[in-house]
LOKE-492131 format. One record per residue (C-alpha): x, y, z; residue in one letter. Coordinates in Angstrom, 3 decimals, always signed. Layout:
BEGIN
<atom c1="X" c2="Y" c3="Z" roro="a"/>
...
***
This chain:
BEGIN
<atom c1="+164.978" c2="+101.177" c3="+204.410" roro="m"/>
<atom c1="+167.045" c2="+98.615" c3="+202.502" roro="s"/>
<atom c1="+170.690" c2="+97.931" c3="+203.127" roro="k"/>
<atom c1="+173.034" c2="+98.532" c3="+200.170" roro="i"/>
<atom c1="+175.338" c2="+95.501" c3="+199.715" roro="p"/>
<atom c1="+179.069" c2="+96.060" c3="+199.593" roro="s"/>
<atom c1="+180.651" c2="+95.836" c3="+196.149" roro="m"/>
<atom c1="+183.783" c2="+94.112" c3="+197.448" roro="s"/>
<atom c1="+183.906" c2="+90.315" c3="+197.136" roro="p"/>
<atom c1="+183.239" c2="+88.318" c3="+200.263" roro="s"/>
<atom c1="+184.313" c2="+84.721" c3="+200.836" roro="w"/>
<atom c1="+185.784" c2="+82.536" c3="+203.561" roro="d"/>
<atom c1="+188.917" c2="+80.450" c3="+203.270" roro="t"/>
<atom c1="+190.402" c2="+77.730" c3="+205.394" roro="s"/>
<atom c1="+193.647" c2="+79.633" c3="+205.939" roro="s"/>
<atom c1="+192.103" c2="+81.679" c3="+208.802" roro="f"/>
<atom c1="+194.109" c2="+84.805" c3="+208.086" roro="g"/>
<atom c1="+197.405" c2="+83.014" c3="+207.476" roro="h"/>
<atom c1="+199.111" c2="+82.771" c3="+204.076" roro="p"/>
<atom c1="+197.474" c2="+80.068" c3="+201.966" roro="a"/>
<atom c1="+200.739" c2="+78.325" c3="+201.100" roro="d"/>
<atom c1="+201.094" c2="+74.574" c3="+200.800" roro="i"/>
<atom c1="+203.240" c2="+72.923" c3="+203.462" roro="s"/>
<atom c1="+206.176" c2="+70.678" c3="+202.607" roro="l"/>
<atom c1="+204.328" c2="+67.667" c3="+204.015" roro="r"/>
<atom c1="+201.272" c2="+68.390" c3="+201.857" roro="e"/>
<atom c1="+203.453" c2="+68.930" c3="+198.800" roro="r"/>
<atom c1="+205.233" c2="+65.623" c3="+199.401" roro="s"/>
<atom c1="+201.934" c2="+63.766" c3="+199.843" roro="a"/>
<atom c1="+200.562" c2="+65.327" c3="+196.657" roro="l"/>
<atom c1="+203.706" c2="+64.344" c3="+194.729" roro="g"/>
<atom c1="+203.448" c2="+60.768" c3="+195.996" roro="d"/>
<atom c1="+199.781" c2="+60.614" c3="+195.062" roro="h"/>
<atom c1="+200.388" c2="+61.952" c3="+191.550" roro="l"/>
<atom c1="+203.254" c2="+59.504" c3="+191.000" roro="a"/>
<atom c1="+201.051" c2="+56.631" c3="+192.162" roro="h"/>
<atom c1="+198.157" c2="+57.714" c3="+189.904" roro="c"/>
<atom c1="+200.494" c2="+58.183" c3="+186.942" roro="g"/>
<atom c1="+201.923" c2="+54.689" c3="+187.394" roro="a"/>
<atom c1="+198.431" c2="+53.179" c3="+187.361" roro="q"/>
<atom c1="+197.435" c2="+54.860" c3="+184.112" roro="r"/>
<atom c1="+200.128" c2="+53.242" c3="+182.023" roro="g"/>
<atom c1="+200.530" c2="+53.380" c3="+178.253" roro="p"/>
<atom c1="+196.820" c2="+53.805" c3="+177.553" roro="l"/>
<atom c1="+196.882" c2="+57.257" c3="+179.159" roro="q"/>
<atom c1="+199.957" c2="+58.169" c3="+177.098" roro="t"/>
<atom c1="+198.105" c2="+57.147" c3="+173.943" roro="l"/>
<atom c1="+195.071" c2="+59.183" c3="+174.972" roro="r"/>
<atom c1="+197.212" c2="+62.242" c3="+175.708" roro="n"/>
<atom c1="+198.807" c2="+61.936" c3="+172.272" roro="g"/>
<atom c1="+195.396" c2="+61.664" c3="+170.619" roro="a"/>
<atom c1="+194.201" c2="+64.744" c3="+172.512" roro="d"/>
<atom c1="+197.237" c2="+66.718" c3="+171.365" roro="e"/>
<atom c1="+196.724" c2="+65.603" c3="+167.763" roro="l"/>
<atom c1="+193.057" c2="+66.567" c3="+167.928" roro="q"/>
<atom c1="+193.966" c2="+69.989" c3="+169.307" roro="g"/>
<atom c1="+196.489" c2="+70.512" c3="+166.533" roro="l"/>
<atom c1="+194.070" c2="+69.452" c3="+163.806" roro="l"/>
<atom c1="+191.083" c2="+71.351" c3="+165.232" roro="a"/>
<atom c1="+192.929" c2="+74.648" c3="+164.885" roro="g"/>
<atom c1="+193.679" c2="+73.967" c3="+161.249" roro="r"/>
<atom c1="+190.521" c2="+72.328" c3="+159.924" roro="v"/>
<atom c1="+190.826" c2="+73.411" c3="+156.288" roro="i"/>
<atom c1="+194.558" c2="+72.693" c3="+156.055" roro="t"/>
<atom c1="+194.059" c2="+69.298" c3="+157.711" roro="s"/>
<atom c1="+191.255" c2="+68.412" c3="+155.279" roro="a"/>
<atom c1="+193.402" c2="+69.358" c3="+152.271" roro="v"/>
<atom c1="+196.418" c2="+67.408" c3="+153.540" roro="v"/>
<atom c1="+194.318" c2="+64.319" c3="+154.308" roro="l"/>
<atom c1="+192.643" c2="+64.536" c3="+150.897" roro="t"/>
<atom c1="+196.027" c2="+64.754" c3="+149.185" roro="l"/>
<atom c1="+197.387" c2="+61.824" c3="+151.194" roro="l"/>
<atom c1="+194.393" c2="+59.590" c3="+150.496" roro="f"/>
<atom c1="+194.197" c2="+60.691" c3="+146.863" roro="g"/>
<atom c1="+197.903" c2="+60.108" c3="+146.331" roro="g"/>
<atom c1="+197.790" c2="+56.677" c3="+147.926" roro="s"/>
<atom c1="+194.747" c2="+55.767" c3="+145.813" roro="w"/>
<atom c1="+196.530" c2="+56.843" c3="+142.620" roro="l"/>
<atom c1="+199.592" c2="+54.766" c3="+143.529" roro="m"/>
<atom c1="+197.443" c2="+51.616" c3="+143.664" roro="l"/>
***
């Protein structure tokens, strides 16, 4: 006879039955780490984040973006 598996999810955590909250010491260490990593990235990361945001904005409006870019390039070409 085969055993029917339980339908409830089964997994183990490292909290061992205690609430899985982050301690103040861990939160402080994480904040320090993120500040240190952010300082190392510098302006190049800011530029990349801006490019990602612009790409996300344009990707949602492909047709509108194509029309606007065509009008801008066409208008600048006519002004020459």
